[in-house]
C-alpha positions, 0 to 999 in steps of 0.5 A, a space after each residue: 351941655 349947659 351949666 344952667 339948670 332947666 327952668 322949673 316948668 321943664 318936665 324931668 324924670 321923677 323916678 325909676 319905673 322899671 329896669 329892662 334886662 334883655 335876655 336870649 332865653 326867658 326861662 333860664 333868666 326867670 330861674 336865675 332872677 327868681 330862684 337864685 336872687 329872690 325876685 318874684 314874678 308879678 306879671 306878663 308883658 309879652 314877650 317878657 315878664 315883670 319881676 319885683 324885689 322890694 321896690 325894684 321892678 325888672 322887665 325880662 325881655 327875651 330874643 336878644 343874643 347871649 354874651 359869653 362869660 369872656 364878653 361879660 368879663 370884658 364889659 365889666 365897668 364898661 357898661 351899665 350894670 345893676 347893683 343889688 344891695 345885700 347883707 351876707 354878700 359873701 354867703 350869697 356869692 358862695 350860694 351862687 357859685 354852688 348853683 353854677 352861676 357865672 361869677 365874674 372876677 373875685 369878691 372885693 371888699 373892705 374888711 367887715 364893713 363892705 363886700 361886692 362881687 359881679 355875676 353874669 345872668 344866663 344871657 351875660 348881663 352883669 349884676 353887682 351885689 354889694 353890702 355887708 360881707 
């Protein structure tokens, strides 16, 4: 890699279009993202679905192998994961736990100013939720 910045006429990405989440089974993934996290289904793009949460757009694509919770836990910090911002992080964690979501590790935080935790979706993809406790 060069330390020289690309010239101004070099095309570069200028934003994020969509985050693709690969899942084994579309219906449990839709239920997780829609019902537990509050995403809204906005359209179909076969074989998957498009979802929105604020300005964040996800594409859930089925047909991939699921990960076990042990696999998801082993991958924590070793792969890209999505981090969603949230006020009331600890209340959301309690809600997800009561709903039977697969929590990964314990909640971490810094007193009254910051908390975060990880959860695996039904296919074993890691999601971090962070913000005010």
